C-alpha positions as CSV (number, residue, x, y, z in Angstrom):
1,M,-0.1,0.0,-0.1
2,T,1.4,3.3,-1.0
3,P,1.4,6.4,1.5
4,T,-1.4,8.1,-0.6
5,Q,-3.5,4.8,-0.5
6,K,-2.9,4.7,3.3
7,Y,-3.8,8.1,3.9
8,Y,-7.1,7.8,1.9
9,A,-7.9,4.9,3.7
10,L,-7.3,6.3,7.1
11,T,-9.2,9.7,6.0
12,A,-12.2,7.5,4.7
13,K,-12.5,5.8,8.1
14,K,-12.6,9.0,9.9
15,V,-15.4,10.4,7.3
16,I,-17.3,7.2,7.4
17,A,-17.7,7.4,11.2
18,C,-18.9,10.8,11.1
19,L,-21.5,10.0,8.4
20,E,-22.7,7.2,10.5
21,K,-23.4,10.0,13.3
22,R,-25.6,11.7,10.7
23,N,-27.8,8.7,9.9
24,M,-26.0,8.0,6.6
25,S,-23.9,4.9,5.9
26,G,-20.5,4.9,4.5
27,Y,-18.3,2.4,2.6
28,Y,-14.7,2.5,1.4
29,C,-13.4,1.1,-1.9
30,E,-9.7,1.2,-2.7
31,T,-10.5,0.9,-6.6
32,K,-13.3,2.2,-8.8
33,E,-13.8,-1.5,-9.8
34,E,-14.6,-2.2,-6.1
35,A,-16.9,0.6,-6.0
36,V,-18.9,-0.7,-9.1
37,H,-19.4,-4.0,-7.3
38,K,-20.4,-2.2,-4.0
39,V,-23.0,-0.3,-6.1
40,L,-24.6,-3.2,-7.5
41,E,-24.5,-5.1,-4.6
42,L,-26.6,-2.2,-2.9
43,I,-29.2,-2.0,-5.7
44,P,-31.9,-4.9,-5.3
45,D,-33.0,-7.0,-8.3
46,G,-35.7,-5.4,-10.3
47,A,-35.1,-2.1,-8.9
48,S,-35.9,1.1,-10.8
49,V,-32.8,3.3,-11.1
50,S,-31.8,6.8,-12.3
51,W,-28.8,9.1,-11.8
52,G,-27.9,12.8,-11.8
53,G,-25.2,14.3,-14.0
54,S,-21.7,12.9,-12.6
55,M,-18.3,12.4,-14.3
56,T,-17.6,10.2,-11.3
57,L,-20.2,7.5,-12.4
58,A,-19.1,7.6,-15.8
59,E,-15.4,7.3,-15.0
60,I,-15.9,4.3,-12.9
61,G,-18.0,2.7,-15.9
62,L,-21.0,2.1,-13.8
63,F,-23.5,3.1,-16.7
64,E,-22.3,0.1,-18.6
65,S,-22.7,-2.3,-15.9
66,L,-26.2,-1.2,-14.8
67,K,-27.3,-2.0,-18.4
68,E,-26.3,-5.5,-17.9
69,R,-28.5,-6.1,-14.9
70,N,-32.3,-6.8,-14.4
71,Y,-33.0,-2.9,-13.8
72,T,-35.5,-0.5,-15.0
73,L,-33.3,2.5,-16.0
74,L,-34.6,6.1,-16.1
75,D,-32.0,7.4,-18.2
76,R,-32.5,11.1,-19.4
77,G,-29.6,10.9,-21.6
78,A,-31.4,8.4,-23.7
79,A,-34.4,10.9,-24.1
80,A,-35.1,11.9,-27.7
81,T,-36.6,15.4,-26.7
82,L,-36.0,18.1,-24.1
83,Q,-39.6,17.4,-22.8
84,E,-39.0,13.7,-22.7
85,A,-35.7,14.3,-20.6
86,T,-37.7,16.6,-18.1
87,D,-40.2,13.9,-17.8
88,I,-37.7,11.4,-17.1
89,C,-36.2,13.7,-14.3
90,H,-39.5,14.1,-12.7
91,K,-39.8,10.2,-12.6
92,A,-36.6,9.8,-11.2
93,L,-37.7,11.6,-7.8
94,S,-39.9,8.4,-7.2
95,C,-37.2,5.7,-8.3
96,D,-36.1,3.1,-5.9
97,T,-32.5,3.8,-6.2
98,Y,-30.8,7.2,-7.2
99,L,-27.3,7.5,-8.1
100,M,-25.1,10.6,-7.7
101,S,-21.7,12.0,-6.6
102,S,-21.2,15.0,-4.4
103,N,-19.3,17.9,-5.2
104,A,-17.7,18.0,-1.9
105,I,-17.7,16.0,1.7
106,T,-16.5,17.5,4.8
107,L,-14.2,15.5,7.2
108,D,-17.0,15.6,9.6
109,G,-19.3,13.8,7.2
110,K,-21.4,16.6,5.5
111,L,-22.5,16.7,2.0
112,V,-22.2,19.7,0.2
113,N,-23.5,20.2,-3.2
114,I,-24.3,23.0,-6.0
115,D,-26.8,22.4,-8.9
116,G,-28.1,24.3,-11.7
117,N,-31.6,22.9,-12.4
118,G,-31.7,21.3,-8.8
119,N,-33.0,17.9,-9.9
120,R,-30.0,16.2,-8.7
121,I,-30.2,17.8,-5.1
122,A,-34.0,17.3,-5.2
123,A,-33.7,13.7,-5.3
124,L,-30.8,13.8,-2.7
125,I,-33.2,15.5,-0.3
126,Y,-36.8,13.6,-0.9
127,G,-38.1,10.9,-3.0
128,P,-36.0,8.0,-4.1
129,S,-36.1,5.1,-1.5
130,Q,-32.3,5.0,-1.6
131,V,-29.5,7.4,-2.6
132,L,-26.2,6.1,-3.5
133,I,-23.3,8.6,-3.6
134,V,-19.9,7.4,-5.3
135,A,-17.0,10.0,-4.7
136,G,-13.3,10.0,-5.1
137,M,-11.0,11.0,-2.0
138,N,-10.4,14.1,-3.8
139,K,-13.6,15.3,-2.9
140,I,-13.2,15.3,0.8
141,T,-12.5,18.7,2.3
142,S,-11.7,20.2,5.9
143,D,-15.0,22.0,6.4
144,E,-17.9,23.8,4.7
145,E,-15.9,26.7,3.8
146,T,-13.2,24.7,2.2
147,A,-15.9,22.9,0.4
148,M,-17.7,25.8,-0.7
149,K,-14.3,27.1,-2.1
150,R,-13.4,24.1,-3.8
151,I,-16.9,24.0,-5.6
152,R,-17.1,27.8,-6.8
153,N,-13.4,28.0,-7.8
154,Y,-13.0,24.3,-9.1
155,S,-15.7,22.1,-9.7
156,S,-18.1,24.6,-11.0
157,P,-15.9,26.3,-13.6
158,I,-14.5,23.0,-15.1
159,N,-18.4,21.8,-15.4
160,A,-19.0,25.0,-17.0
161,I,-16.4,24.6,-19.3
162,R,-17.3,21.1,-20.0
163,L,-20.9,21.9,-20.6
164,H,-19.9,24.9,-22.9
165,K,-21.7,27.4,-20.7
166,N,-21.6,31.0,-21.2
167,T,-20.7,32.0,-17.8
168,P,-18.0,34.2,-16.3
169,C,-16.1,31.2,-14.8
170,E,-16.1,29.3,-18.1
171,K,-13.7,32.2,-19.3
172,T,-11.7,32.9,-16.3
173,G,-11.7,29.8,-14.4
174,Y,-12.8,31.1,-11.2
175,C,-16.2,32.0,-9.7
176,H,-17.6,35.7,-10.2
177,D,-20.7,34.7,-8.0
178,C,-22.7,35.6,-11.3
179,M,-26.5,35.6,-11.8
180,C,-26.4,35.0,-15.8
181,E,-28.8,32.9,-17.5
182,D,-26.2,30.0,-18.1
183,C,-25.4,29.8,-14.2
184,I,-25.0,26.3,-13.2
185,C,-24.6,27.4,-9.3
186,C,-28.4,28.2,-8.7
187,Q,-29.1,25.9,-5.7
188,V,-26.7,25.4,-2.9
189,L,-27.4,22.5,-0.4
190,V,-25.6,21.2,2.7
191,T,-26.8,17.9,3.9
192,R,-25.9,17.7,7.7
193,M,-28.0,14.7,8.5
194,S,-30.4,12.1,7.0
195,R,-33.9,12.3,8.8
196,H,-34.2,8.5,7.6
197,K,-31.4,6.3,8.8
198,D,-29.2,4.5,5.9
199,R,-31.4,6.1,3.1
200,I,-28.2,8.0,2.1
201,K,-25.4,5.5,1.3
202,V,-21.9,7.2,0.6
203,I,-19.2,5.0,-1.3
204,L,-15.8,6.7,-1.0
205,V,-13.3,5.6,-3.5
206,G,-9.5,5.7,-3.1
207,E,-9.0,7.4,-6.4
208,E,-9.3,11.0,-7.9
209,L,-12.5,10.8,-9.8
210,G,-14.8,13.6,-11.3
211,Y,-14.7,17.2,-10.6
């Protein structure tokens, strides 16, 4: 085990203990392959499954594995029209399992997320019976303030560039606290606790994944 791997494992242990105090389950996987296995293990056969936009889920190859299982997939990416995609997002709010990553996770177990449309954080808050979050250890931050700085000045500018948004951060690489039409930072959510024990499950991965 390399020093980085050892550090990730020790840090994950601390975060998982804090998640459990907040009524959320936590798991640690050293590799993305292990993470995919854990996700599939946690989704019952025949479940309806949907997900929010996530580079992490794409990078670990999860979508390919989901298609090989007996799940009903609500995939807005397969929609033929914008209206169909919107309808799928609405249906996703009542699915059995919702998949996503988190923009940041604090050492004391809080989930910090920023959204444009809000469909991803809406599902996190309420609706799906189970929410599975997959996050690389690069998403761990010391506290909420650090989490917000990370999201505003790293995650959001990169995603604005990736999505070809006409925002100030897409041009400069850092947050301008804008309110322009293409802003992807419209909703800010800090999840400090889950009302329903173990509804939210967080799978930490000992790799750098997503933004």
